[in-house]
N, C-alpha and C positions, 0 to 999 in steps of 0.2 A: 506571333503569342497571344496566343488565343484566350482566352476570359478564366477556364480553368484553369490557365499553365499562371496565370497572372494572380490570381488568387490563394497560390503552391509555392510561389516568393516571397507572396505576406506575411503571409503562417510560419512560416517559416522563416525569415528576418523580425517576425514581430515575436515564435516561441525563442529563437535568439536571443535578446535585448530582453526579454525580462525575466532569461536566465544568468544573465548577464548585473543587469539590476537590482533582483528580487524587491523591489520595490518603489516607491514614488509619489513626494508630494506635493501638495497642490493646500493655496490659502483660500480662505474661506473666510469672506466678513457674516458676521451678525451684527445682528439689534440689540447694544442691551440695556438701555435706559432710551421710552420716546416720551416725550413729555413737552407737547406740543408742540414751538419749534425746537424745542430746544433735539439733539439724539445723541447718545453716547453710544459709537461700533465697536465692536472688537476684530479684530484678526487673528484665526485660531488657527495655526499651518496641523493642518492635516496629512496621515500616512497613512497610504495600503500597502497590505504587503502584499506582492503575489504570490500564492505558488508554487515550488519547483515541477508538480502535475500540469497545473496547467501551460507553462511553458515547454514544459515535452511534451504536454498531446498537441500543441498547437505544431511544434513541429515534425512531428512523428502525421499528421495528416494531411501536413504543407507536401512533405517526402511522397506522398499519397497521390497526393492531386500530384505530383506533376510526371511520378512512373505512372500512375494511371489513368492520368486523366486525358480530353479520346483527344486523338489526331487530333488539327487541325493545322 
């Protein structure tokens, strides 16, 4: 399996995951107050919405790479 086909498969998987999940979230630490040796921090949950066109585009490009990629 050559590099083009590997990238195509990865794009197909990533596109399908983006369509299935729709969004992902992560926790961000931020310093609220820092006064000398005393530091108060807060954890904030951030959510990133993945647009549908991103998933569909990744699937389309991955499929094209698999179909028309270099033979090897």
